[in-house]
C-alpha positions in Angstrom: 97.0 107.5 71.2 98.6 107.0 74.6 99.4 103.5 75.8 97.3 102.2 78.7 99.2 101.9 82.0 98.3 98.9 84.1 98.9 101.0 87.2 95.5 102.6 86.4 94.0 99.2 87.3 95.7 99.3 90.7 94.3 102.7 91.4 90.8 101.6 90.4 91.2 98.4 92.6 92.0 100.6 95.6 88.9 102.7 95.0 86.6 99.7 94.4 87.9 98.0 97.6 86.4 100.8 99.7 82.9 100.5 98.2 80.3 98.7 100.3 79.0 96.2 97.7 80.3 92.8 96.8 80.4 93.5 93.1 83.0 96.2 93.8 85.0 93.9 96.0 85.1 91.2 93.3 86.0 93.8 90.7 88.7 95.2 93.0 90.3 91.8 93.3 90.2 91.3 89.5 91.7 94.7 88.7 94.4 94.3 91.4 95.5 91.0 89.9 95.5 92.3 86.3 97.5 95.3 87.3 100.3 93.1 88.7 100.0 90.5 86.0 100.2 93.0 83.1 103.2 94.8 84.7 104.9 91.4 85.3 104.2 90.3 81.7 105.6 93.5 80.3 108.8 93.5 82.5 109.5 89.9 81.5 108.8 90.7 77.8 106.3 87.8 77.4 104.5 88.1 74.1 102.3 85.0 74.6 98.6 85.8 74.5 97.2 82.3 75.3 95.6 81.3 78.6 99.0 79.8 79.6 100.5 83.2 79.8 99.4 83.6 83.5 101.3 80.5 84.5 104.3 81.4 82.3 104.6 84.8 84.1 105.0 83.0 87.4 107.4 80.5 85.9 109.6 83.3 84.6 109.6 85.0 87.9 110.8 81.8 89.5 113.5 81.4 86.8 114.7 84.9 87.8 115.0 83.8 91.4 112.0 85.8 92.5 110.0 82.9 94.0 108.3 85.0 96.6 107.0 87.4 94.0 105.8 84.4 91.9 104.0 83.0 94.9 102.3 86.4 95.5 101.2 86.6 91.9 99.9 83.0 92.0 98.0 83.8 95.2 96.5 86.9 93.6 95.4 84.8 90.6 93.7 82.3 92.8 91.8 85.1 94.6 90.9 86.7 91.2 89.6 83.3 90.0 87.4 83.0 93.1 86.2 86.6 92.7 85.5 86.2 89.0 84.1 82.7 88.8 82.8 81.5 92.2 79.5 83.1 92.7 78.3 80.7 95.4 80.8 82.1 97.9 80.6 85.5 99.3 83.6 87.7 98.5 84.1 90.0 101.3 85.7 93.4 101.6 88.6 92.1 103.7 89.6 89.7 100.9 89.5 92.5 98.4 91.5 94.8 100.6 94.1 92.1 101.3 94.4 91.4 97.5 94.8 95.1 96.8 97.5 95.4 99.5 99.3 92.4 98.1 99.2 93.7 94.6 100.5 97.1 95.8 103.4 95.4 97.6 104.1 93.2 94.5 104.1 96.2 92.2 106.5 98.0 94.6 108.8 95.0 94.7 108.9 94.9 90.9 110.1 98.5 90.8 113.1 97.9 93.1 116.3 98.6 91.0 118.0 95.3 91.9 114.8 93.3 90.9 114.6 95.2 87.6 118.3 94.4 86.9 117.7 90.7 87.5 114.6 90.7 85.3 116.3 92.5 82.5 119.3 90.2 82.6 117.0 87.2 82.5 115.1 88.6 79.5 118.3 89.3 77.6 119.6 85.8 78.2 116.3 84.2 77.3 116.2 86.2 74.1 119.7 85.3 73.1 119.0 81.6 73.7 115.8 81.9 71.6 117.6 83.4 68.7 120.4 80.9 68.8 118.1 77.8 69.1 117.1 76.1 65.9 113.4 76.5 65.0 112.9 72.7 64.8 115.1 69.8 65.7 114.3 68.1 62.4 115.7 71.1 60.5 118.9 71.2 62.5 120.0 67.6 61.6 121.1 66.6 58.2 119.2 63.7 56.6 120.8 60.5 55.5 123.0 60.8 52.4 121.3 60.6 49.1 117.8 61.0 50.5 115.8 64.2 50.4 113.8 65.5 53.3 110.1 64.9 53.4 
């Protein structure tokens, strides 16, 4: 079975943003965000599947020195949250189109070779640190002489 490519969400978002109805505009925004988020998460090799993973993706981009990309991703997330959860506000086509454009620009920026090199180096360093770090501070310190650990 072939692996799903998040870029399919970006293509769907583009199509949905051209539709005349608000449901399509909201869905376009959601798919545009998830296309960029999933690509970012994959590039940064983030295995976390908790709700915190969205913020972690932005933090990792900032740690790489890609603050502008992190801000774009955060902005897309805010728009996605509005589109998905705030049914009292009208979500217009222009917001959907802007979100889709921002997502496309962010996806393009993530494919730039220099950006990819920075991300890969960051991931390698993070993984080396994670392997070298003890699993728990309590396990890394010897206990007092003559006393067993609890």
